[in-house]
C-alpha positions in Angstrom: -6.4 -27.3 -21.3 -2.9 -26.4 -20.1 -3.4 -22.6 -20.0 -6.7 -22.9 -18.1 -5.1 -25.2 -15.6 -2.1 -23.1 -15.0 -4.0 -19.8 -14.7 -6.9 -21.2 -12.6 -5.6 -19.8 -9.3 -5.1 -16.3 -10.9 -8.6 -16.3 -12.3 -10.2 -17.5 -9.1 -8.3 -14.9 -7.1 -9.4 -12.1 -9.4 -13.1 -13.2 -9.2 -12.9 -13.4 -5.4 -11.3 -10.0 -5.3 -13.9 -8.4 -7.4 -16.7 -9.9 -5.3 -15.1 -8.7 -2.1 -14.5 -5.2 -3.4 -18.1 -4.9 -4.6 -19.8 -6.3 -1.5 -17.7 -5.2 1.4 -16.2 -1.9 2.7 -12.6 -2.4 1.6 -10.3 0.5 2.5 -8.5 2.4 -0.3 -4.9 1.2 0.0 -3.4 4.1 -2.0 -5.0 6.7 0.3 -3.9 4.7 3.4 -0.3 4.4 2.2 -0.2 8.2 1.4 -1.4 9.0 4.9 1.2 6.7 6.4 4.0 8.2 4.3 2.9 11.8 5.3 2.9 10.8 9.0 6.4 9.2 8.7 7.8 12.4 7.0 6.2 14.5 9.7 7.8 12.5 12.5 11.2 12.5 10.7 11.2 16.3 10.4 10.1 16.7 14.0 12.7 14.5 15.6 15.6 15.1 13.2 18.8 16.3 14.8 19.6 19.9 14.0 22.6 20.6 11.7 25.8 21.8 13.3 27.1 25.1 12.1 30.7 23.8 12.4 30.1 21.2 9.6 29.7 23.9 6.9 
């Protein structure tokens, strides 16, 4: 009984997550994160200070 009692919240969360993923339009988190990372890299390259020739 101890293992079921200690993992009840994990099992309940998994079941609820599967239900939500099957019945609702949940966005793809990996694709969303990749898009955000691409945008951040683009902004960084656009606004980066130019290198000085004297530093070389």
